[in-house]
N, C-alpha and C positions, 0 to 999 in steps of 0.2 A: 519502513523497510530499507534493510541494506543493498540491497542494487539500484536504486535512486540517491542513496546517498551517495553510495562509491561514482555513481554516475557522475552527481554531481564533482564531487571531489577531482575525476579526472577531464572535466570541464575545466572548472579552476585552474588547474595546474596547466591543462594547455593555454588556458590564456593569459600565463603567468604568473597566476595569485599562490600568494604563501597557503597551504593547509592548517600548518603549525597555529597560527594563533585563532585557528577554529576552536580549538581541544580548550585554551581558556576563557571561552565566550560563556558567562555563565546564565545568560539567556538562552542556551541550548540544553543546559543541565535539566530542565523538563522533560523536555525533549528525548534527549540521552537512555533515563528511568524507562519513562515510554516506551521506548526502542529495546529495552532490555525486556521489559514486561512483557511485550509482544514477542519477542525471541523467546522468553518461558513458553510463551502458549505454544509457539512453533515447536518447540520442544517438545511437550509434552507430546500434540500432536502425534511426534514422530516417533514417541516409545507407546505409543496406543492407548494414551492416557487421554480421556475427553472432557474431564469432568470441567474442564476450563471453556470451551465448545460456548457455553451458553453466554460466556461474557465476553465473546470475541467481538461483540457489535458495540459495547458497551468500551471494550480496549480501544476500538478501530478508532472510534468515538474524540476518547481523550489525547487521539495518539496523535490527529490529525489538529485537533485544539491546544495542542503545546505549542504547534507553530504559530500562536499569534503571539507569542513572546516576544520573537527575534523582529517579527514583522511591526509591531508597536514602538520596540524600541530604538530601531535602526529606522524605521518610518519609510517600510519597504512595502508605501501603500498601493503602486502601480502592480509589482509582479504579486500582489496580495489579492489584490484585484483579477487579477489575470490567472490565478492560480485557483480562485473561488469559483468563476466562470468554468475553467475547466473541472472542476468537483462537479459543477450544474448538470455538466454535458454530459461527465458520464453517470451521474446515478438518474439522467433521464435515460440513457441506453441500460444501464440495467434495469430501471422501473417497467423501459417498455419490453424487453426481451422478455422478464419476468410474467408481465404480464399478456405476454403473447405464449406463455406456457404451462397456464395452469396455473400460474403463482409461484412458481420454483424456477430455481436459476439449474438450468442442464449444466452437468461437467461430463469432458473429456480428461481424460488421464492421459500422458504419454509417459513422459520421462516420471515422473514421482512414483510410478508404479516400482521402479526403478528403485528409485532412494527409500522407500519405504511410507513416505508421508501419505498416498493414496491406499484407502482403505474402503474398498466399496461396502463392507457393513456396516462399516461406521456412519458411511452418509446417510443409509438408509434408516437407522436405529440413533442417530444422536444431530442430523442436522435436519434443521424444519427447513430452510430452503434452499436447498440443494436436491437433484435428483440424477441420475445416471443420463446423459445422455444417448438417442437412438437416433432412427430414422422419422419418425415423426417428430423429431422437435423443431420448431422454426427458427430462423434468423440465426444459424449456426453459425456465424462468423458475430455474431455480438455475446454471444454464450462465452461459459468459460473454459476455455480452450488453449490459452497461450502459457503452458507448463513449465517451470521455469526450476522443478524437481522440490522445492521448498514452499509452492505456492501455486493456484492453477490459477490465473487472471483472466479478465474478459477485455473487451475492447473499452469499454466504460472502467475499469480498475485502474487502466493503463491511463485514462483522464486524470482521475480520484489523484492516481496518488505520485502524477507528476508534478503536484502540488507539492509535494514535499522536497521534489530537484527544486522546482524555483526558488523556493525559501532556504534551502540549506545554499545553493549557489549564489544568489543573490546576499543572504549574510557573509558570505567569504567574501564578496567584491565588497561590500561595505565594508570589514575588520581591515580588509587587507588598502582601503583610501585614507584608513588614519594611522599607517605603520610609515 
């Protein structure tokens, strides 16, 4: 997801690392391709085409697995383990809130209504895991309520996607060591 990549770039720049060399790092090319596919998924949702939604779980998994390449190549074992623990915590939080809400993840849209990403009827028709949140929702603070306009995230999702930030940041750091 682009916000995590941009945040990694900003943090690396603040620390004084050069960003340009990362674009020559072929170990991140599979991740870049996965990012493009993910952006196509997001774009299709914006265009109200939901045919790719059925593949979103596979796309998300492949997306995260491509980050194993820079972890292995640059020997980012400690950041990789830290990121993996955060993925497990995020997954447990998401599974917990889903189990408390009848096997569904409640969604609360705000900014996405303005950007056009959110479509109430599509959630009910196409998406088998999400429901629209209401007053009977349990553990609202763990549901999908963090709306960034192109996605609605939960606290668990933030933990899961922080893995992206960690790997990109430490890859930049490692590449800068060899300059």
